[in-house]
C-alpha positions as CSV (number, residue, x, y, z in Angstrom):
1,M,0.0,0.0,0.0
2,F,3.0,2.3,0.5
3,I,3.5,2.4,-3.3
4,A,0.0,3.8,-3.8
5,A,0.6,6.3,-1.0
6,N,3.8,7.5,-2.6
7,I,2.2,7.8,-6.0
8,L,-0.6,9.8,-4.6
9,N,1.8,12.0,-2.6
10,G,3.9,12.6,-5.8
11,L,0.8,13.4,-7.8
12,A,-0.3,15.9,-5.1
13,Y,3.1,17.7,-5.2
14,V,3.2,17.8,-9.0
15,L,-0.4,19.1,-9.2
16,D,0.4,21.7,-6.5
17,T,3.4,22.9,-8.4
18,V,1.5,23.1,-11.7
19,L,-1.2,25.1,-10.1
20,F,1.3,27.4,-8.4
21,I,3.1,28.1,-11.7
22,Y,-0.2,28.6,-13.6
23,M,-1.3,31.1,-10.9
24,W,1.9,33.1,-11.5
25,V,1.3,33.0,-15.3
26,I,-2.1,34.5,-14.7
27,I,-0.6,37.2,-12.4
28,I,2.1,38.1,-15.0
29,R,-0.5,38.3,-17.7
30,A,-2.6,40.6,-15.6
31,L,0.4,42.8,-14.8
32,I,1.6,43.0,-18.4
33,S,-1.9,44.0,-19.6
34,W,-1.5,47.3,-17.7
35,V,1.4,48.4,-19.9
36,N,-0.1,47.6,-23.4
37,P,2.6,45.1,-24.5
38,D,3.6,44.4,-28.1
39,P,1.2,41.7,-29.3
40,W,3.9,40.1,-31.5
41,N,6.2,39.5,-28.6
42,P,6.6,35.7,-28.1
43,I,6.3,35.9,-24.4
44,V,3.1,37.9,-24.6
45,Q,1.7,35.4,-27.2
46,F,2.5,32.5,-24.8
47,L,0.8,34.3,-21.9
48,H,-2.3,34.8,-23.9
49,R,-2.4,31.3,-25.3
50,A,-1.8,29.8,-21.9
51,T,-4.5,31.8,-20.1
52,D,-7.1,32.7,-22.6
53,P,-9.1,29.4,-22.4
54,V,-9.5,29.7,-18.6
55,L,-10.1,33.5,-18.5
56,Y,-12.6,33.4,-21.5
57,T,-14.5,30.6,-19.8
58,I,-14.8,32.6,-16.6
59,R,-15.9,35.7,-18.5
60,R,-18.5,33.8,-20.4
61,R,-20.0,32.0,-17.4
62,L,-19.9,34.9,-15.0
63,P,-21.3,38.1,-16.5
64,F,-19.9,40.2,-13.6
65,A,-16.3,39.1,-14.3
66,F,-15.9,42.1,-16.6
67,A,-17.6,45.0,-14.8
68,G,-17.1,48.7,-15.1
69,G,-14.1,48.3,-17.4
70,I,-12.2,46.1,-14.9
71,D,-11.5,42.5,-15.7
72,F,-12.0,40.4,-12.6
73,S,-11.5,37.1,-14.4
74,P,-7.8,36.8,-13.3
75,L,-8.8,37.3,-9.7
76,I,-11.6,34.7,-10.0
77,A,-9.1,32.2,-11.6
78,I,-6.6,32.7,-8.8
79,L,-9.3,32.1,-6.2
80,I,-10.3,28.9,-8.1
81,I,-6.6,27.8,-8.1
82,Y,-6.4,28.4,-4.3
83,F,-9.5,26.3,-3.9
84,L,-8.1,23.5,-5.9
85,Q,-4.8,23.6,-4.0
86,I,-6.7,23.4,-0.7
87,A,-9.4,20.9,-1.7
88,V,-7.8,18.6,-4.3
89,V,-4.1,18.7,-3.3
90,G,-4.9,18.6,0.4
91,T,-7.2,15.6,-0.1
92,L,-4.6,13.8,-2.1
93,K,-2.0,14.4,0.6
94,D,-4.3,13.3,3.3
95,L,-5.3,10.2,1.4
96,A,-1.6,9.4,0.9
97,I,-0.9,9.8,4.6
98,R,-3.8,7.4,5.5
99,L,-2.6,4.8,3.0
100,H,0.9,4.8,4.4
């Protein structure tokens, strides 16, 4: 059973790291949007390609995500990431501990 526990623990750490990195990608995109970046810059293109599916989904499902000229979708996405880190990653870590 310790093998399954180690696999779950490893999965939890990988998922936590991926969510943490994605959160910072969203933060960087939000900060770069304040300075009107060059749309042909490869870094800007990567940031848009990496975050557009999530942010557009939030904007489409929550009509208040873009209110008064302010885009709240990055904030909502970060809150969802925090929830996933607490709920999913925490559950995987607890399950791994119980299987050990």
